[in-house]
Each structure stands twice: as structure tokens, then as C-alpha cells.
N, C-alpha and C positions, 0 to 999 in steps of 0.2 A: 430521809435526806438522800439525794442522788450521789452516785460515786464521784462525779465531777465536783459537786458542792463539798463533799467530804475532803477531797484533795485540796480544794482552795482553802477550806477551813484549816487544814493541816499546815499548808504553806503560810497562811496568814498568822499562825501562832508561833512560827519559828523565829528565833533570834537571828540577827543579821548574819552572823558567822555561818550558821548551819544553812540558812537560805542561800548564801553565796555558793556553798559547795554544790548545791543542787542546781542552782540557776546557771552556773558556768557551763553546764552541759546543754543548755537550751539554746535554740537559735535566737538571734536578736529580735526577729519578728514575733516569736512566741513570748518573749519577755515584754515586748511592747503591748501585746494583747493582755498579758497577765496584769500589767500595771493599771489597766482600765477596770478591773473587777472590784477593787476596794481601795480605800484611802491607805490602809496599812500596806497592802501589796504595792501600791504606787510608791510608797515611801521606801520599801525594801528594794524595789527595782531601781530606784534612783540613786542608790549607793554608789559613790564615786569608785570605791575600791573594787566593786563588782565589775564595772566596765573596764577599769584599768587591767584587771586580771584577764578579762575576756579579750582585750587587745592582744595580750601575749598568747592566749589560747588559740585565737583565730588567725593571727597574723605573725606569729613567731615571737619568741621571748627575747626581746632586744637586750634586756638587762643581762641575761645569761650570755649572750654573744659578747657583750662588752666585757663581762667578767672573764670569759675564756681568753679574749684577746689580751686583757690585762695580765693574765697568768703567763702569757707569752712575751710580756714586756711592752705591749702596745697599748698606750693609754689614750683612748679617743673619747672618753666619757664627756669631757667638757666640749669637745668639738661637736659631738652629736647633740647634746642637750641644748646648745646655743645656736645650732644650725637653722638657717631659714629654709633649707631644703628638706629637712626631716620634721615630720609632724610630732608634736609633743605627746608623751605617753605617761608622764608623771604628773600627779596633781599637786597643787599648792593649797595647803589647808588654810582655813580662815585664820587660824592662829598664826601661821607664817605671814599672811598678809597684814595682820594686825601688828605683828612684831616689826615689819618693815615700816608701817605707818608710825609706829612709836619712835623709831629711830629718826624719822623726818620731822617729828613734831616737837614743840616746846614742852616745858614742864607743866604748863597750865592746861594741858590736854588730858590730865590724869583722870578727871571725872568722866570724860567721854569714853576713854579706853576701858574704864571699869564697867561702864554701862554696856559697851560692846562685848566685853568678856562675859557678862551676865547673860546677854542674848545668845551667845554662842554656846555657853554651857547649857542653857535651857533647850536649845535646838538639838543638841547631841546627847541629852541626858538619858534618853532611852536606849541609845546604841553607842556607848562610849568607845572611842577609838575609830569611829567611822565618820566620813564626811558626806554631805549631801548638797554640794555646790552646783551640780550639773556639769562640772568640767569633765568628769569621767565619761558620761554619755556623749558629750560634745566631741571629745577626742576620738571616741569610737566611731561616731558618724563621719568625722573628717577622714579618718583612716579608711573606712569602708568605701567612701566615695573615691578616694585616691586609688585604692586597689581595684575597685570595680566602677570605673568612670561611666557616666550615663551615655556618652556618645562614643561611637566607634572611632571617630576621628581622634578623640582624646586618647583612646587606647592605643591607636596606631602611633601617635606622637610620643606617648610615654614609652612604648616599646622601642622606638628608634633611639630615644635618648638613653635608655637602659643598655641597649646593644652597643652604642657608641662608648658609654662609660666602661662597660666590661672590656671592650677592645682596647681602650686606653690603659686600663688597669693591667691587662695582659702584657702590653708593651712595657709598662713600668717594671713588671716582675721578670722580664727577660734576663736581666742581669743576675738573677739568682740571689744567693745569700749576700753577694757583694753590693747589692742595691742599697743597703743601709737602712737604718731605723726610720729616718725621715720619709723615705720612699714607701716603706712598708706601712707607716702610719697613714700617709695620704691615700695609699691604695685601699687600706681597710675602711677609711672614711667614705671613699667613693662607692665602695661596695655596700656600705650601710645605706647610702642614699638610694641605690638601686633597690635594695631590700625593702625600703619604705613603700615603694610602689609594687614590687614583685616579691612578696614574702616567700613564695614557693619557688624561687629560683634556685635550683640545685647547683647551678654553676657558681652562684654567689658563695654558697657554703663551701664549695670545692676550692675556690680561690682564697677564701679566708683561711681554710685549712692549709692550703699550700704556703701561705705566708707564715703560719705557725710552724710548719714543717721546716721552712728555710731558716727559722730561728731556733731549730732543734727543740721545739716545744711540742713533744709528740702527743702527750695526753690531751691538751686542748685541740690539737689537730684531729685526733680520733673522734673527739666529741662532736666537732663540727662536721666531720665526714659522716658520722652516724645520722645526724639531722638531714644532711643532703641525701643520703641513701634512702631515708624514710620518705623523702619527697619524690625521688626518682631512683628506683633501684636498678635501672638500666643505663644510668649515666656512666659510661666507661671510664672517664678520668677519675671519678670517685672510687670506682673499683680498683683501679691501678694504684692510686695513691694510698688507699687503705691497705692494700697488700704490702706495699713498700714500707709504710709506717709500722705495721704490725710485725713485719720481719725484723725491723730494727728494735722495736720494743721487746719482742720475744727474746731476741738475742742479748740485748742490753740488760734486761731485768730478769730474764729466765722464767722458769716455772717454779712451782712450790718447792722450797728447799734449796734453790739456787741463790747464790749471792749476786746482787746486782753489780753491774759495771759502772753505772752512772748514778748520780744523785737523783732524788725524786723529780726535780725540775728538768733533768736532762741537760743541765748546763755545765756539769763538771763530773769528776770521778766520785764513785761511791767511797765510803770509808774503807771497804774491803779492798777495792782496787788501789786506793792510795797507799794502804799498808803494803800490799804486794809489790807495787812499783818502788817503794822505798827500799825494800829488801833487794830487788833486782838491781837497783842503782848501786847499792853498796857492793854487790857481787861484781858488777861490770867496772866499777871505778877502782881498778887494780892499783893505781898509784896514790889513791886516797887524797886527791887534791880537790874533790868536790865538783869535778867537771869530767864528763865523758868526752875524751879527745877523739880525733879521727880514728886512731887505732882501736880504741875501746868501742867506738860505735860500729866499726867494721866487725868486731867480735860479736856484738849484739845481732847484727844482720846475719852473720854466718849461723848463729844459733837458731834464729827464727826461719831463715830461708834455706839453710842447708848448704850454702856455698858462699865463698868470699865475694864481697861486692866490689865493683870497680871504684877507683878513687873518685871519679866524677859523681857517682851516686852519693857517696859520703859527703862530698862538698855541697851537693844539692840539699840533702836533708839537714845539714848543719845550718845552711842559710834559711831553710823553711821554718825551723822551729827553735834554733839556737843562735849562735853568733860568737862574738868575742866576749868571753865570760871571765870575770875575776876569780882566779882559783884560790884555794886556801893557802897556797904558797906565795901569794902576792903577784902572780903573773897573769897576764891575759892569755887565755887559751881558747882556740876555736873549737867549739863543741856544744854539748848540752849540759845544763844543770838539771836537777830533779824536776823543776817546773817544766822545762822543755820536754823531758821524757814523758811527763804526765800529759802535757798538751798534745803530744803526738798520739798517745794511746786514746785519749778522749776523741780526737779527730778520727782515728781509725775505727773506734767503736761506733761512732755516728754513721760511718760509711759501711762497715762490715763487722758487727760485734762478734761474730763467730771467729773471725780471724784473730781478734784480741784474745779470746778464750784459748784458741789454739796456740798463740804465742806464749801465754802464761803456762800452758801445759808443758811447753818445751823448756821452760825455766824450772820445772819441777812442781808447779802448782796444780791442784785439782781444778779442772776447767769449770766445774759447777760451783764449788764452794769457795774457790780462790784461796784455799789453804795449802800450805806446803805438805 
């Protein structure tokens, strides 16, 4: 038996799961040729799940991108899956179709449904858990043609549309964090539309990471930047943003043995910082009314900055993070409560975590462990 025949015999004998692990590394054209060698290999190659996985392998893992955006608070799953501008990449099993048919039919259709179930069970009896509807291969072909259009004119037109969409997205993001969640969601969706035709656009991943960064979701931002860097390791904006995000992450979460300043999501204080700020608040609140008034806040600034602040500065920081607060003595006092102090230090940490650690050290805490 020849070496090639032995290899084909080996592949022919594999269960679907193991075959998929090997086949995912092959080019689509090689899989097409392989399918012509035997009925069994034709069956294995036609597996929907194989081609769905290959879409992610060849054109980017869209599910992962959606999940990373979701971790940052941006939910575009429904927008993407129902969009006419984005090709499908998830299969609908025959069982799902049959369930939909069941909901639309009367009770007298039970015999037909049972018969259909029997056919499907027989169809998939040799490879439980896999489907062979042809949808997976069809979705792959559609995506391939979209990414690699046959005519140069189509490629030029697609490129113009993508460039225009990216320019519009940049304009939407110019407002920075103040743009708001609706703008971020729409911007992320537009970038997913671009990614459908240009999966290797490093700029798309950069802008998606920038959105996560603006939402203080640093870990999703880093994951997206890593993908963009793998696509184009010379794209300067990715290098610059990665450096900025890593600086914040390293300062906010520290190295091994360091207490983090932020919670894992990067949206609030860590338990250690919360405890430290509660102790600091008690020290600063000399009149024990539950509010840091202008004089007490001036004392805090003097400890951290080394000099007494002007009254205008105190008025400004009261307005930025506090206001008129009901004290324990029943009076309205202009100042900060513990929540305002916490919000200030979370905001400062997101901008310069090392400054927060420096401030804590001036209050007698260990800058690394956050312990007194």
C-alpha cells in the first residue's frame, strides 16, 4: 500500500472530532480534493462544524470578539447576528428547524414530526453531535468570496466602503469616554461590518481596543491589541495604545505579591483599596460628621501634594466628585463622602496608578501591599 493510500485510510477511519482537528489545518482547496477520494471522507469533510471552525481560523474568531466587547459592556451579539451587512457564521441544526416548525404547526402534525426526528437521528447516528446540512461549507464559501472578490472592481469598491466606515468611526470616537455607550455600540458594530470583508484589518482591532480602553476595560483591550499586533506588528497606534494600557494595568494590578488597586473588571476599587480608603476617610474626617468638608479636603491635598491648596482648587474638586452632602449631624455640607473619595481615587488610578500608590504611602500604607 502506498504512503498516500495509507494516509487516506487513516483519515477515513477517524471519528469526526479527530478528523476536524487535523482538517482545520488544511487549505479549503485541499479539503475539497480530499472529499473526492471516498464516500466516508466526503461525509467527514461536509461536517458543518468543521467549516464553521474554519471560518474563525481563516477569517477571525467573531465569537471571541463579541465576547471581549461584552466583557467591556458592549452587547452587539444581536445586532451582528441579525445584520444584513454581516454574513452568517453560525449553523442552525435540523433539530432547531424542526422545533420552529413544531411551534407553527397544529397538534395533528405529530406523526410527521416523529418521522422527521427518526430520519435526523438516522442521519446523525454515526457522528452524534455533528450536523451535515451543507450550511457550514456554504457560509465558508460566501465569506471567502466576500474577503477575496473575483473582480478587482469589487475589491476597490469594498476598500472604499471600509475606509469610509473607519473614518466615520474615528469621528464618532473623537468625543472620547464622553461619547457614551450608544455611540460605542454603534461604532463597534460598524467595525464588525468592516471586519466581515477585511478580517486582517489591524486598524479595526485597534479601534475596537480603543473603545474598550475608553470604557476602562483594559483586559479586553489588551486581547484585541494582541490580535491586531499579530496581524501587523508595525502598526504604530497599536504599539502606542498597548504601551499605555500595559502601564495602567501594571500599576493598577501590580506584579506578583502586589495588592491590586482595581477590581478584576477595572470598573471600581479592589477590596484592598476600599479598606485603605475607609481608614483614610476616618482619619481625615476630624469632626466625625461623615463628610470631608473644605478644610478637611485641604488637609488631604496638603498631605499628598506637600503644600496647602488654594481655595479655588478645593471648590473645583468638591464640584467634580462631591457636592452638598447630608452629614451625620443633619446638616448639608459641601464636600466629599466616602463614595466621592473612592471615585476620586478610582479615576486617578485609571489615569496614573503610580500616583495613587504614592498617595497611599504618604498616608502610611505600604504602596505594594496597601497595608498599614
